[in-house]
N, C-alpha and C positions, 0 to 999 in steps of 0.2 A: 863605503860611502862616498857617494860621487856629489859635490858643489859644482853647479853650474848656474850663470848668472839665471835669474827668473825668467828673462825674455829668450832662454836657450834651454830652457826644460821643455817644450814640444818637442825639439829638435833632437835632444839627447835622448829622450824617451822613445823616438821613431829608431834611432839607432839600435837601443835594447831590445826593443819588438824585432827590429830586422834582423837581430843574434840570436832569437828565439827565446830572448827574455819575456816574461808575462808579468804584467801588473796584477797585484794580490787586489786592487780595487776594480770595481765597475761602475764607475761613477756616470751620472746624468751631467750633462754641461751645467746645470745649476749645483748641481752636489762639488764637482769640481771647483768650482769657483769659490765655493763657500769652505770649500778644505783649504784651497790654496794661501784662501786670506788668513786662515788660522793656524795653520800646521804645514802641510808642504812637504814631507818627506815622501816619497812613493817608493813602496818596497817593489820590488821586481825579482822573480825568482826565474831560474832554469830548470824546466821540469826534468831537462837529460842529466844535468851534471850535479844540479842541485846548489848550483851557485848563487847567491843574493848578491842583489847592488841593491842601494836605498840612495834613489836618486834626490838631492836636496836643491831647492831656490833659494832657500837663505839658512844663515846659521842657527837659528836658534826659532822655535816656537811660540806662538805668541800665548802658549798653554804652561810658558814661563816666565817667571815673573822678570828675571834680567833680559833683555833683547839687545842683541849685537848686532852692529850695524855690517851687514853682508859685503855691502860696496868698500868700504874701508879694507876689510879682511881680504878680498879678491885684488884690491890697487895693490898691497903689499906682499901678495903672494911671490914666493921666488920658483924659479925652474927646481925640480928633483927628476934626476935620471931616475928612471923604469921604463924596464924591456927595450932598451936598444933608442929610446926616445926620452923627451922631456915632459914632465907635468907639472904645471902649480900646485903648490901645496901652502899652506900657513907660514908665515914668517916667524920664526924662533920666539919672539917677543908674543904673537898671539897665541900660539901653542902653551906659552905658559900661562 
């Protein structure tokens, strides 16, 4: 699972596609807009490696009862070392 700010989702999807990942969905623009409002997690798979990345523009779907504010979660994120770099990850309190 990869959480990005909603406004960064198209750019993150472009990076995944540039690295050989393929979206599980083939939405029209209208379908994509509706999906983004209600759900918004986009699965991408890599045909050669079998890798799966789920790209999320928010923490929780509108399908669930409890809505979690993505902006606050991202604001409290802390850097975690991965692969020689650092990526933001949820703070301990948010993981709890």
